[in-house]
N, CA, C, O and the ligand as a Tripos MOL2 file, in Angstrom:
@<TRIPOS>MOLECULE
protein
  305   303    77     0     0
PROTEIN
NO_CHARGES

@<TRIPOS>ATOM
      1 N          81.8060   90.3690    1.6030 N.3       1 MET1
      2 CA         82.7270   89.5040    0.7000 C.3       1 MET1
      3 C          83.5260   88.6310    1.6980 C.2       1 MET1
      4 O          84.3330   89.1350    2.4800 O.2       1 MET1
      5 N          83.2820   87.3500    1.6450 N.am      2 ALA2
      6 CA         83.7780   86.3460    2.3420 C.3       2 ALA2
      7 C          85.0510   85.7920    1.7780 C.2       2 ALA2
      8 O          84.9740   85.4110    0.6100 O.2       2 ALA2
      9 N          85.9910   85.6960    2.2680 N.am      3 ILE3
     10 CA         87.2930   84.9110    1.8260 C.3       3 ILE3
     11 C          87.6590   83.5500    2.3200 C.2       3 ILE3
     12 O          88.2580   83.3570    3.3770 O.2       3 ILE3
     13 N          87.2540   82.5890    1.4720 N.am      4 GLN4
     14 CA         87.3910   81.1570    2.0780 C.3       4 GLN4
     15 C          88.7840   80.7160    1.5780 C.2       4 GLN4
     16 O          89.0270   80.3970    0.4140 O.2       4 GLN4
     17 N          89.7940   80.7390    2.7380 N.am      5 GLU5
     18 CA         91.0760   80.2090    2.4030 C.3       5 GLU5
     19 C          91.2690   78.8680    2.8330 C.2       5 GLU5
     20 O          90.7490   78.5480    3.9020 O.2       5 GLU5
     21 N          91.9650   77.9680    2.1530 N.am      6 GLU6
     22 CA         92.2070   76.7410    2.6430 C.3       6 GLU6
     23 C          93.5610   76.7030    3.4280 C.2       6 GLU6
     24 O          94.6380   77.1310    3.0120 O.2       6 GLU6
     25 N          93.3110   76.1100    4.6470 N.am      7 THR7
     26 CA         94.6760   76.0300    5.2950 C.3       7 THR7
     27 C          94.9780   74.5600    5.2160 C.2       7 THR7
     28 O          94.2440   73.7950    5.8430 O.2       7 THR7
     29 N          95.8650   74.1380    4.5940 N.am      8 GLY8
     30 CA         96.2950   72.7340    4.4130 C.3       8 GLY8
     31 C          97.2710   72.4470    3.3380 C.2       8 GLY8
     32 O          97.6150   73.3850    2.6180 O.2       8 GLY8
     33 N          97.7810   71.2140    3.1320 N.am      9 PRO9
     34 CA         97.1960   70.1030    3.9180 C.3       9 PRO9
     35 C          97.7140   70.1790    5.4040 C.2       9 PRO9
     36 O          98.7820   70.7370    5.6560 O.2       9 PRO9
     37 N          96.8890   69.5750    6.4350 N.am     10 VAL10
     38 CA         97.0740   69.4650    7.7960 C.3      10 VAL10
     39 C          97.2880   67.7980    8.0250 C.2      10 VAL10
     40 O          96.5080   66.9540    7.5840 O.2      10 VAL10
     41 N          98.3960   67.5320    8.7340 N.am     11 LEU11
     42 CA         98.5480   66.1300    9.0840 C.3      11 LEU11
     43 C          97.7630   65.8570   10.3750 C.2      11 LEU11
     44 O          98.0320   66.4820   11.4010 O.2      11 LEU11
     45 N          96.7960   64.9290   10.3330 N.am     12 VAL12
     46 CA         95.9890   64.5900   11.5160 C.3      12 VAL12
     47 C          96.0410   63.1820   11.6920 C.2      12 VAL12
     48 O          95.8830   62.3960   10.7580 O.2      12 VAL12
     49 N          96.2640   62.8330   12.9040 N.am     13 THR13
     50 CA         96.0310   61.4560   13.5190 C.3      13 THR13
     51 C          94.9030   61.3010   14.2960 C.2      13 THR13
     52 O          94.6400   62.0450   15.2410 O.2      13 THR13
     53 N          94.1640   60.2890   13.9140 N.am     14 VAL14
     54 CA         92.9950   59.7770   14.7240 C.3      14 VAL14
     55 C          93.2180   58.5790   15.2670 C.2      14 VAL14
     56 O          93.7050   57.7160   14.5370 O.2      14 VAL14
     57 N          92.9610   58.3110   16.4480 N.am     15 TYR15
     58 CA         93.2220   57.1560   17.2240 C.3      15 TYR15
     59 C          91.8360   56.2660   17.6240 C.2      15 TYR15
     60 O          90.8580   56.8110   18.1360 O.2      15 TYR15
     61 N          91.8860   54.9630   17.3480 N.am     16 CYS16
     62 CA         90.9520   54.0620   17.8580 C.3      16 CYS16
     63 C          90.8520   54.2110   19.4040 C.2      16 CYS16
     64 O          91.8870   54.1430   20.0670 O.2      16 CYS16
     65 N          89.6160   54.4160   20.0210 N.am     17 ASP17
     66 CA         89.4700   54.3200   21.4050 C.3      17 ASP17
     67 C          89.4120   53.0270   22.0230 C.2      17 ASP17
     68 O          89.5160   52.8650   23.2390 O.2      17 ASP17
     69 N          89.2420   52.0840   21.1660 N.am     18 SER18
     70 CA         89.1220   50.6630   21.5760 C.3      18 SER18
     71 C          90.5300   49.9370   21.5350 C.2      18 SER18
     72 O          90.9610   49.4390   22.5750 O.2      18 SER18
     73 N          91.2300   49.8670   20.4010 N.am     19 CYS19
     74 CA         92.3430   49.2490   20.1840 C.3      19 CYS19
     75 C          93.7020   49.9570   19.9340 C.2      19 CYS19
     76 O          94.7760   49.3580   19.8810 O.2      19 CYS19
     77 N          93.5390   51.3120   19.7860 N.am     20 GLY20
     78 CA         94.6850   52.0790   19.7480 C.3      20 GLY20
     79 C          95.1670   52.1560   18.1380 C.2      20 GLY20
     80 O          96.2140   52.7290   17.8360 O.2      20 GLY20
     81 N          94.5020   51.6720   17.3690 N.am     21 ASN21
     82 CA         94.7440   51.6640   16.0260 C.3      21 ASN21
     83 C          94.7330   53.1840   15.4070 C.2      21 ASN21
     84 O          93.8780   53.9900   15.7730 O.2      21 ASN21
     85 N          95.6840   53.5010   14.4990 N.am     22 GLU22
     86 CA         95.7380   54.9630   14.5010 C.3      22 GLU22
     87 C          95.9040   55.2250   12.8960 C.2      22 GLU22
     88 O          96.6550   54.4880   12.2550 O.2      22 GLU22
     89 N          95.2420   56.2120   12.3010 N.am     23 GLU23
     90 CA         95.1890   56.6650   10.9860 C.3      23 GLU23
     91 C          95.7450   58.1060   10.8170 C.2      23 GLU23
     92 O          95.1460   59.0900   11.2510 O.2      23 GLU23
     93 N          96.8390   58.1600   10.2080 N.am     24 THR24
     94 CA         97.2690   59.6540    9.8880 C.3      24 THR24
     95 C          97.3840   59.7720    8.3830 C.2      24 THR24
     96 O          98.0170   59.0690    7.5950 O.2      24 THR24
     97 N          96.5020   60.9900    8.1430 N.am     25 HIS25
     98 CA         96.7450   61.4350    6.7560 C.3      25 HIS25
     99 C          96.7480   62.8980    6.6620 C.2      25 HIS25
    100 O          96.5530   63.5410    7.6930 O.2      25 HIS25
    101 N          96.9530   63.5270    5.5000 N.am     26 ASP26
    102 CA         96.9810   64.9590    5.1300 C.3      26 ASP26
    103 C          95.5550   65.2720    4.6490 C.2      26 ASP26
    104 O          95.0010   64.6640    3.7330 O.2      26 ASP26
    105 N          94.9760   66.3550    5.4060 N.am     27 TYR27
    106 CA         93.6050   66.7330    5.0420 C.3      27 TYR27
    107 C          93.6810   68.2880    4.6280 C.2      27 TYR27
    108 O          94.4830   69.1210    5.0520 O.2      27 TYR27
    109 N          92.6930   68.4600    3.7370 N.am     28 LEU28
    110 CA         92.5850   69.9130    3.4330 C.3      28 LEU28
    111 C          91.5550   70.3450    4.3380 C.2      28 LEU28
    112 O          90.4480   69.8200    4.4580 O.2      28 LEU28
    113 N          91.9820   71.3020    4.9440 N.am     29 VAL29
    114 CA         90.8720   71.7320    5.9470 C.3      29 VAL29
    115 C          90.5280   73.2580    5.6510 C.2      29 VAL29
    116 O          91.4400   74.0850    5.6920 O.2      29 VAL29
    117 N          89.2880   73.6240    5.3670 N.am     30 PRO30
    118 CA         88.7700   74.8490    5.0130 C.3      30 PRO30
    119 C          88.8140   75.7930    6.4510 C.2      30 PRO30
    120 O          88.6470   75.5000    7.6350 O.2      30 PRO30
    121 N          89.0970   76.9630    5.7990 N.am     31 ALA31
    122 CA         89.2680   77.8970    7.1490 C.3      31 ALA31
    123 C          88.1800   77.9430    7.9890 C.2      31 ALA31
    124 O          87.0370   77.9580    7.5300 O.2      31 ALA31
    125 N          88.4090   77.9670    9.1710 N.am     32 GLY32
    126 CA         87.3980   78.0740   10.1270 C.3      32 GLY32
    127 C          86.7210   76.6650   10.4920 C.2      32 GLY32
    128 O          85.7910   76.5930   11.2950 O.2      32 GLY32
    129 N          87.2780   75.5240    9.8190 N.am     33 MET33
    130 CA         86.9600   74.2020   10.2580 C.3      33 MET33
    131 C          87.9180   73.6130   11.1110 C.2      33 MET33
    132 O          89.1160   73.8710   10.9890 O.2      33 MET33
    133 N          87.4120   72.7270   12.0910 N.am     34 ASP34
    134 CA         88.3770   71.9730   12.8850 C.3      34 ASP34
    135 C          88.8520   70.7680   12.0890 C.2      34 ASP34
    136 O          88.1090   70.0060   11.4710 O.2      34 ASP34
    137 N          90.2580   70.6800   12.1810 N.am     35 SER35
    138 CA         90.9890   69.7130   11.2810 C.3      35 SER35
    139 C          90.5530   68.3040   11.8450 C.2      35 SER35
    140 O          90.5280   67.3190   11.1070 O.2      35 SER35
    141 N          90.2180   68.2470   13.1440 N.am     36 ILE36
    142 CA         89.8930   66.8550   13.7050 C.3      36 ILE36
    143 C          88.5400   66.3950   13.1470 C.2      36 ILE36
    144 O          88.3430   65.2420   12.7640 O.2      36 ILE36
    145 N          87.7180   67.2670   13.1270 N.am     37 ALA37
    146 CA         86.3200   67.1380   12.5430 C.3      37 ALA37
    147 C          86.3280   66.6680   11.0350 C.2      37 ALA37
    148 O          85.5170   65.8660   10.5710 O.2      37 ALA37
    149 N          87.3830   67.2890   10.3090 N.am     38 VAL38
    150 CA         87.3850   66.8180    8.9370 C.3      38 VAL38
    151 C          87.9540   65.4990    8.6920 C.2      38 VAL38
    152 O          87.5260   64.7200    7.8400 O.2      38 VAL38
    153 N          88.9800   65.2700    9.5050 N.am     39 ALA39
    154 CA         89.5840   63.8960    9.5780 C.3      39 ALA39
    155 C          88.6260   62.9920    9.9940 C.2      39 ALA39
    156 O          88.6360   61.8990    9.4290 O.2      39 ALA39
    157 N          87.7380   63.2130   10.9180 N.am     40 ARG40
    158 CA         86.7750   62.0520   11.4530 C.3      40 ARG40
    159 C          85.7770   61.8590   10.3880 C.2      40 ARG40
    160 O          85.3380   60.7360   10.1400 O.2      40 ARG40
    161 N          85.3530   63.0450    9.6690 N.am     41 ARG41
    162 CA         84.4170   62.8310    8.5770 C.3      41 ARG41
    163 C          84.8520   62.0110    7.3940 C.2      41 ARG41
    164 O          84.1000   61.2440    6.7920 O.2      41 ARG41
    165 N          86.1860   62.2370    7.0840 N.am     42 VAL42
    166 CA         86.8120   61.4100    5.9500 C.3      42 VAL42
    167 C          86.9420   59.9380    6.4210 C.2      42 VAL42
    168 O          86.7560   59.0500    5.5890 O.2      42 VAL42
    169 N          87.2130   59.6620    7.5520 N.am     43 LEU43
    170 CA         87.2840   58.0830    8.0220 C.3      43 LEU43
    171 C          86.2210   57.5930    8.1800 C.2      43 LEU43
    172 O          86.0670   56.3900    7.9660 O.2      43 LEU43
    173 N          85.2190   58.3750    8.5910 N.am     44 ALA44
    174 CA         83.8600   57.8070    8.5410 C.3      44 ALA44
    175 C          83.1130   57.4820    7.1840 C.2      44 ALA44
    176 O          82.3280   56.5420    7.0500 O.2      44 ALA44
    177 N          83.4290   58.3010    6.2890 N.am     45 GLU45
    178 CA         82.8190   58.2240    4.9930 C.3      45 GLU45
    179 C          83.5050   57.1970    4.0720 C.2      45 GLU45
    180 O          82.9080   56.4610    3.2870 O.2      45 GLU45
    181 N          84.8700   57.2450    4.2740 N.am     46 ASN46
    182 CA         85.7090   56.3670    3.2860 C.3      46 ASN46
    183 C          86.4150   55.3310    3.8780 C.2      46 ASN46
    184 O          87.0530   54.5710    3.1490 O.2      46 ASN46
    185 N          86.4050   55.1730    5.1030 N.am     47 HIS47
    186 CA         87.2900   54.2710    5.5120 C.3      47 HIS47
    187 C          86.5780   53.2350    6.6510 C.2      47 HIS47
    188 O          87.2090   52.3530    7.2340 O.2      47 HIS47
    189 N          85.2370   53.5000    6.8330 N.am     48 GLY48
    190 CA         84.5350   52.5230    7.7360 C.3      48 GLY48
    191 C          84.7320   52.8650    9.1070 C.2      48 GLY48
    192 O          84.2020   52.1160    9.9270 O.2      48 GLY48
    193 N          85.4340   53.9150    9.5570 N.am     49 TRP49
    194 CA         85.3270   54.3730   10.8790 C.3      49 TRP49
    195 C          84.1100   54.7270   11.4220 C.2      49 TRP49
    196 O          83.2150   55.1530   10.6930 O.2      49 TRP49
    197 N          83.9310   54.5740   12.8850 N.am     50 VAL50
    198 CA         82.7370   55.1520   13.6570 C.3      50 VAL50
    199 C          83.2410   56.2520   14.5570 C.2      50 VAL50
    200 O          84.0340   56.0550   15.4780 O.2      50 VAL50
    201 N          82.7140   57.4630   14.2190 N.am     51 THR51
    202 CA         83.3960   58.6000   14.9610 C.3      51 THR51
    203 C          82.2520   59.2600   15.9370 C.2      51 THR51
    204 O          81.0940   58.8630   15.8060 O.2      51 THR51
    205 N          82.5300   60.1510   16.8060 N.am     52 GLY52
    206 CA         81.6020   60.8220   17.5970 C.3      52 GLY52
    207 C          82.2820   61.2220   18.7940 C.2      52 GLY52
    208 O          83.3430   61.8450   18.8220 O.2      52 GLY52
    209 N          81.5680   60.8030   19.8550 N.am     53 VAL53
    210 CA         82.1060   61.1230   21.2010 C.3      53 VAL53
    211 C          83.4370   60.1020   21.2130 C.2      53 VAL53
    212 O          84.4750   60.5670   21.6850 O.2      53 VAL53
    213 N          83.4410   59.0770   20.8370 N.am     54 ARG54
    214 CA         84.6940   58.3380   20.7500 C.3      54 ARG54
    215 C          84.8260   57.8580   19.2240 C.2      54 ARG54
    216 O          83.8750   57.8490   18.4430 O.2      54 ARG54
    217 N          86.1490   57.4570   18.8990 N.am     55 ASP55
    218 CA         86.4000   56.9600   17.5550 C.3      55 ASP55
    219 C          86.6630   55.5760   17.5670 C.2      55 ASP55
    220 O          87.3250   55.1250   18.5010 O.2      55 ASP55
    221 N          86.2130   54.7640   16.6010 N.am     56 TYR56
    222 CA         86.5050   53.3080   16.4900 C.3      56 TYR56
    223 C          86.8810   53.0890   15.1380 C.2      56 TYR56
    224 O          86.3240   53.6960   14.2230 O.2      56 TYR56
    225 N          87.7970   52.2540   14.9460 N.am     57 CYS57
    226 CA         88.3380   51.9180   13.6000 C.3      57 CYS57
    227 C          87.4260   50.7670   12.9290 C.2      57 CYS57
    228 O          86.5320   50.3400   13.6590 O.2      57 CYS57
    229 N          87.5120   50.2980   11.8470 N.am     58 PRO58
    230 CA         86.6710   49.4360   11.2780 C.3      58 PRO58
    231 C          86.6770   48.1120   12.0700 C.2      58 PRO58
    232 O          85.6490   47.4360   12.0950 O.2      58 PRO58
    233 N          87.7240   47.7350   12.6790 N.am     59 ASP59
    234 CA         87.8220   46.3840   13.6210 C.3      59 ASP59
    235 C          87.0810   46.5020   14.6170 C.2      59 ASP59
    236 O          86.6000   45.4610   15.0660 O.2      59 ASP59
    237 N          86.8050   47.5870   15.1720 N.am     60 CYS60
    238 CA         86.0930   47.7810   16.5250 C.3      60 CYS60
    239 C          84.7570   48.6660   16.4320 C.2      60 CYS60
    240 O          84.3880   49.3330   17.3990 O.2      60 CYS60
    241 N          84.0290   48.6390   15.1830 N.am     61 ASP61
    242 CA         82.9280   49.3450   15.0850 C.3      61 ASP61
    243 C          81.5870   48.8980   15.6950 C.2      61 ASP61
    244 O          80.5130   48.8200   15.0990 O.2      61 ASP61
    245 N          81.8110   48.6470   16.8580 N.am     62 THR62
    246 CA         80.7330   48.0910   17.7510 C.3      62 THR62
    247 C          79.9370   49.1880   18.4330 C.2      62 THR62
    248 O          78.9660   48.9460   19.1500 O.2      62 THR62
    249 N          80.4030   50.4220   18.1710 N.am     63 TYR63
    250 CA         79.7600   51.5550   18.7920 C.3      63 TYR63
    251 C          78.3880   51.7160   18.5750 C.2      63 TYR63
    252 O          78.0180   51.8900   17.4130 O.2      63 TYR63
    253 N          77.4650   51.6880   19.5910 N.am     64 PRO64
    254 CA         75.8970   51.3400   19.3030 C.3      64 PRO64
    255 C          75.1650   52.6200   18.9780 C.2      64 PRO64
    256 O          73.9370   52.5310   19.0000 O.2      64 PRO64
    257 N          75.7020   53.8260   18.6710 N.am     65 ALA65
    258 CA         75.0570   54.9970   18.5010 C.3      65 ALA65
    259 C          74.4950   55.0920   17.1070 C.2      65 ALA65
    260 O          73.4660   55.7480   16.9460 O.2      65 ALA65
    261 N          75.0920   54.4770   16.0500 N.am     66 ALA66
    262 CA         74.7020   54.6580   14.6420 C.3      66 ALA66
    263 C          73.4700   53.9060   14.2750 C.2      66 ALA66
    264 O          72.4170   54.5240   14.1190 O.2      66 ALA66
    265 N          73.5320   52.5780   14.1220 N.am     67 ALA67
    266 CA         72.4930   51.9550   13.4030 C.3      67 ALA67
    267 C          71.2710   51.3780   14.1570 C.2      67 ALA67
    268 O          70.1800   51.2140   13.6120 O.2      67 ALA67
    269 N          71.5480   51.0660   15.5190 N.am     68 PRO68
    270 CA         70.5870   50.3630   16.4510 C.3      68 PRO68
    271 C          69.2320   51.0060   16.5580 C.2      68 PRO68
    272 O          68.2390   50.2930   16.6990 O.2      68 PRO68
    273 N          69.1360   52.3620   16.4980 N.am     69 THR69
    274 CA         67.8880   52.8660   16.6740 C.3      69 THR69
    275 C          66.8380   52.7030   15.7910 C.2      69 THR69
    276 O          65.6870   52.4430   16.1440 O.2      69 THR69
    277 N          67.2890   52.8840   14.4020 N.am     70 GLU70
    278 CA         66.3540   52.5630   13.4720 C.3      70 GLU70
    279 C          65.9330   51.1420   13.1430 C.2      70 GLU70
    280 O          64.8530   50.8580   12.6250 O.2      70 GLU70
    281 N          66.9090   50.2420   13.4990 N.am     71 SER71
    282 CA         66.3760   48.7880   13.2030 C.3      71 SER71
    283 C          65.5480   48.4410   14.3070 C.2      71 SER71
    284 O          64.5840   47.7090   14.0820 O.2      71 SER71
    285 N          65.7620   48.8380   15.4390 N.am     72 ALA72
    286 CA         65.0860   48.7000   16.6480 C.3      72 ALA72
    287 C          63.5950   48.9610   16.5350 C.2      72 ALA72
    288 O          62.6880   48.1810   16.8250 O.2      72 ALA72
    289 N          63.4960   50.2740   16.0340 N.am     73 LEU73
    290 CA         62.1470   50.9220   15.7760 C.3      73 LEU73
    291 C          61.3190   50.1550   14.8340 C.2      73 LEU73
    292 O          60.1160   49.9820   15.0260 O.2      73 LEU73
    293 N          62.0800   49.6060   13.6190 N.am     74 SER74
    294 CA         61.2320   48.8320   12.6340 C.3      74 SER74
    295 C          60.8140   47.4940   13.1250 C.2      74 SER74
    296 O          59.9310   46.8410   12.5670 O.2      74 SER74
    297 N          61.4670   47.0920   14.1870 N.am     75 GLU75
    298 CA         60.9260   45.6660   14.6580 C.3      75 GLU75
    299 C          59.7480   45.8370   15.7210 C.2      75 GLU75
    300 O          59.2130   44.8390   16.2040 O.2      75 GLU75
    301 N          59.3690   47.0970   16.0630 N.am     76 LEU76
    302 CA         58.5000   47.0490   17.0920 C.3      76 LEU76
    303 C          57.0100   46.7270   16.6100 C.2      76 LEU76
    304 O          56.0980   46.6490   17.4330 O.2      76 LEU76
    305 ZN         90.0220   49.6200   16.8380 Zn       77 ZN77
@<TRIPOS>BOND
     1     1     2 1
     2     2     3 1
     3     3     4 2
     4     3     5 am
     5     5     6 1
     6     6     7 1
     7     7     8 2
     8     7     9 am
     9     9    10 1
    10    10    11 1
    11    11    12 2
    12    11    13 am
    13    13    14 1
    14    14    15 1
    15    15    16 2
    16    15    17 am
    17    17    18 1
    18    18    19 1
    19    19    20 2
    20    19    21 am
    21    21    22 1
    22    22    23 1
    23    23    24 2
    24    23    25 am
    25    25    26 1
    26    26    27 1
    27    27    28 2
    28    27    29 am
    29    29    30 1
    30    30    31 1
    31    31    32 2
    32    31    33 am
    33    33    34 1
    34    34    35 1
    35    35    36 2
    36    35    37 am
    37    37    38 1
    38    38    39 1
    39    39    40 2
    40    39    41 am
    41    41    42 1
    42    42    43 1
    43    43    44 2
    44    43    45 am
    45    45    46 1
    46    46    47 1
    47    47    48 2
    48    47    49 am
    49    49    50 1
    50    50    51 1
    51    51    52 2
    52    51    53 am
    53    53    54 1
    54    54    55 1
    55    55    56 2
    56    55    57 am
    57    57    58 1
    58    58    59 1
    59    59    60 2
    60    59    61 am
    61    61    62 1
    62    62    63 1
    63    63    64 2
    64    63    65 am
    65    65    66 1
    66    66    67 1
    67    67    68 2
    68    67    69 am
    69    69    70 1
    70    70    71 1
    71    71    72 2
    72    71    73 am
    73    73    74 1
    74    74    75 1
    75    75    76 2
    76    75    77 am
    77    77    78 1
    78    78    79 1
    79    79    80 2
    80    79    81 am
    81    81    82 1
    82    82    83 1
    83    83    84 2
    84    83    85 am
    85    85    86 1
    86    86    87 1
    87    87    88 2
    88    87    89 am
    89    89    90 1
    90    90    91 1
    91    91    92 2
    92    91    93 am
    93    93    94 1
    94    94    95 1
    95    95    96 2
    96    95    97 am
    97    97    98 1
    98    98    99 1
    99    99   100 2
   100    99   101 am
   101   101   102 1
   102   102   103 1
   103   103   104 2
   104   103   105 am
   105   105   106 1
   106   106   107 1
   107   107   108 2
   108   107   109 am
   109   109   110 1
   110   110   111 1
   111   111   112 2
   112   111   113 am
   113   113   114 1
   114   114   115 1
   115   115   116 2
   116   115   117 am
   117   117   118 1
   118   118   119 1
   119   119   120 2
   120   119   121 am
   121   121   122 1
   122   122   123 1
   123   123   124 2
   124   123   125 am
   125   125   126 1
   126   126   127 1
   127   127   128 2
   128   127   129 am
   129   129   130 1
   130   130   131 1
   131   131   132 2
   132   131   133 am
   133   133   134 1
   134   134   135 1
   135   135   136 2
   136   135   137 am
   137   137   138 1
   138   138   139 1
   139   139   140 2
   140   139   141 am
   141   141   142 1
   142   142   143 1
   143   143   144 2
   144   143   145 am
   145   145   146 1
   146   146   147 1
   147   147   148 2
   148   147   149 am
   149   149   150 1
   150   150   151 1
   151   151   152 2
   152   151   153 am
   153   153   154 1
   154   154   155 1
   155   155   156 2
   156   155   157 am
   157   157   158 1
   158   158   159 1
   159   159   160 2
   160   159   161 am
   161   161   162 1
   162   162   163 1
   163   163   164 2
   164   163   165 am
   165   165   166 1
   166   166   167 1
   167   167   168 2
   168   167   169 am
   169   169   170 1
   170   170   171 1
   171   171   172 2
   172   171   173 am
   173   173   174 1
   174   174   175 1
   175   175   176 2
   176   175   177 am
   177   177   178 1
   178   178   179 1
   179   179   180 2
   180   179   181 am
   181   181   182 1
   182   182   183 1
   183   183   184 2
   184   183   185 am
   185   185   186 1
   186   186   187 1
   187   187   188 2
   188   187   189 am
   189   189   190 1
   190   190   191 1
   191   191   192 2
   192   191   193 am
   193   193   194 1
   194   194   195 1
   195   195   196 2
   196   195   197 am
   197   197   198 1
   198   198   199 1
   199   199   200 2
   200   199   201 am
   201   201   202 1
   202   202   203 1
   203   203   204 2
   204   203   205 am
   205   205   206 1
   206   206   207 1
   207   207   208 2
   208   207   209 am
   209   209   210 1
   210   210   211 1
   211   211   212 2
   212   211   213 am
   213   213   214 1
   214   214   215 1
   215   215   216 2
   216   215   217 am
   217   217   218 1
   218   218   219 1
   219   219   220 2
   220   219   221 am
   221   221   222 1
   222   222   223 1
   223   223   224 2
   224   223   225 am
   225   225   226 1
   226   226   227 1
   227   227   228 2
   228   227   229 am
   229   229   230 1
   230   230   231 1
   231   231   232 2
   232   231   233 am
   233   233   234 1
   234   234   235 1
   235   235   236 2
   236   235   237 am
   237   237   238 1
   238   238   239 1
   239   239   240 2
   240   239   241 am
   241   241   242 1
   242   242   243 1
   243   243   244 2
   244   243   245 am
   245   245   246 1
   246   246   247 1
   247   247   248 2
   248   247   249 am
   249   249   250 1
   250   250   251 1
   251   251   252 2
   252   251   253 am
   253   253   254 1
   254   254   255 1
   255   255   256 2
   256   255   257 am
   257   257   258 1
   258   258   259 1
   259   259   260 2
   260   259   261 am
   261   261   262 1
   262   262   263 1
   263   263   264 2
   264   263   265 am
   265   265   266 1
   266   266   267 1
   267   267   268 2
   268   267   269 am
   269   269   270 1
   270   270   271 1
   271   271   272 2
   272   271   273 am
   273   273   274 1
   274   274   275 1
   275   275   276 2
   276   275   277 am
   277   277   278 1
   278   278   279 1
   279   279   280 2
   280   279   281 am
   281   281   282 1
   282   282   283 1
   283   283   284 2
   284   283   285 am
   285   285   286 1
   286   286   287 1
   287   287   288 2
   288   287   289 am
   289   289   290 1
   290   290   291 1
   291   291   292 2
   292   291   293 am
   293   293   294 1
   294   294   295 1
   295   295   296 2
   296   295   297 am
   297   297   298 1
   298   298   299 1
   299   299   300 2
   300   299   301 am
   301   301   302 1
   302   302   303 1
   303   303   304 2
@<TRIPOS>SUBSTRUCTURE
     1 MET1         2 RESIDUE 1 A MET
     2 ALA2         6 RESIDUE 1 A ALA
     3 ILE3        10 RESIDUE 1 A ILE
     4 GLN4        14 RESIDUE 1 A GLN
     5 GLU5        18 RESIDUE 1 A GLU
     6 GLU6        22 RESIDUE 1 A GLU
     7 THR7        26 RESIDUE 1 A THR
     8 GLY8        30 RESIDUE 1 A GLY
     9 PRO9        34 RESIDUE 1 A PRO
    10 VAL10       38 RESIDUE 1 A VAL
    11 LEU11       42 RESIDUE 1 A LEU
    12 VAL12       46 RESIDUE 1 A VAL
    13 THR13       50 RESIDUE 1 A THR
    14 VAL14       54 RESIDUE 1 A VAL
    15 TYR15       58 RESIDUE 1 A TYR
    16 CYS16       62 RESIDUE 1 A CYS
    17 ASP17       66 RESIDUE 1 A ASP
    18 SER18       70 RESIDUE 1 A SER
    19 CYS19       74 RESIDUE 1 A CYS
    20 GLY20       78 RESIDUE 1 A GLY
    21 ASN21       82 RESIDUE 1 A ASN
    22 GLU22       86 RESIDUE 1 A GLU
    23 GLU23       90 RESIDUE 1 A GLU
    24 THR24       94 RESIDUE 1 A THR
    25 HIS25       98 RESIDUE 1 A HIS
    26 ASP26      102 RESIDUE 1 A ASP
    27 TYR27      106 RESIDUE 1 A TYR
    28 LEU28      110 RESIDUE 1 A LEU
    29 VAL29      114 RESIDUE 1 A VAL
    30 PRO30      118 RESIDUE 1 A PRO
    31 ALA31      122 RESIDUE 1 A ALA
    32 GLY32      126 RESIDUE 1 A GLY
    33 MET33      130 RESIDUE 1 A MET
    34 ASP34      134 RESIDUE 1 A ASP
    35 SER35      138 RESIDUE 1 A SER
    36 ILE36      142 RESIDUE 1 A ILE
    37 ALA37      146 RESIDUE 1 A ALA
    38 VAL38      150 RESIDUE 1 A VAL
    39 ALA39      154 RESIDUE 1 A ALA
    40 ARG40      158 RESIDUE 1 A ARG
    41 ARG41      162 RESIDUE 1 A ARG
    42 VAL42      166 RESIDUE 1 A VAL
    43 LEU43      170 RESIDUE 1 A LEU
    44 ALA44      174 RESIDUE 1 A ALA
    45 GLU45      178 RESIDUE 1 A GLU
    46 ASN46      182 RESIDUE 1 A ASN
    47 HIS47      186 RESIDUE 1 A HIS
    48 GLY48      190 RESIDUE 1 A GLY
    49 TRP49      194 RESIDUE 1 A TRP
    50 VAL50      198 RESIDUE 1 A VAL
    51 THR51      202 RESIDUE 1 A THR
    52 GLY52      206 RESIDUE 1 A GLY
    53 VAL53      210 RESIDUE 1 A VAL
    54 ARG54      214 RESIDUE 1 A ARG
    55 ASP55      218 RESIDUE 1 A ASP
    56 TYR56      222 RESIDUE 1 A TYR
    57 CYS57      226 RESIDUE 1 A CYS
    58 PRO58      230 RESIDUE 1 A PRO
    59 ASP59      234 RESIDUE 1 A ASP
    60 CYS60      238 RESIDUE 1 A CYS
    61 ASP61      242 RESIDUE 1 A ASP
    62 THR62      246 RESIDUE 1 A THR
    63 TYR63      250 RESIDUE 1 A TYR
    64 PRO64      254 RESIDUE 1 A PRO
    65 ALA65      258 RESIDUE 1 A ALA
    66 ALA66      262 RESIDUE 1 A ALA
    67 ALA67      266 RESIDUE 1 A ALA
    68 PRO68      270 RESIDUE 1 A PRO
    69 THR69      274 RESIDUE 1 A THR
    70 GLU70      278 RESIDUE 1 A GLU
    71 SER71      282 RESIDUE 1 A SER
    72 ALA72      286 RESIDUE 1 A ALA
    73 LEU73      290 RESIDUE 1 A LEU
    74 SER74      294 RESIDUE 1 A SER
    75 GLU75      298 RESIDUE 1 A GLU
    76 LEU76      302 RESIDUE 1 A LEU
    77 ZN77       305 GROUP 0 **** ****
């Protein structure tokens, strides 16, 4: 039997690696999960951030990892 305990809310701040913009929110972090990972996912899904190796706010979402591969392939 596994017990899933929620540890939270946890206050997490994610910084934009380009302009230094920051987003600070409370996140419900399931036990065993990294609070930073939860914050990045929420920011990416709901706030237009691009996260990964580096984090970029919606004003700086020029990070080339997300879209270009598929669009480039379709043009071949
Ligand atoms: Zn930024």
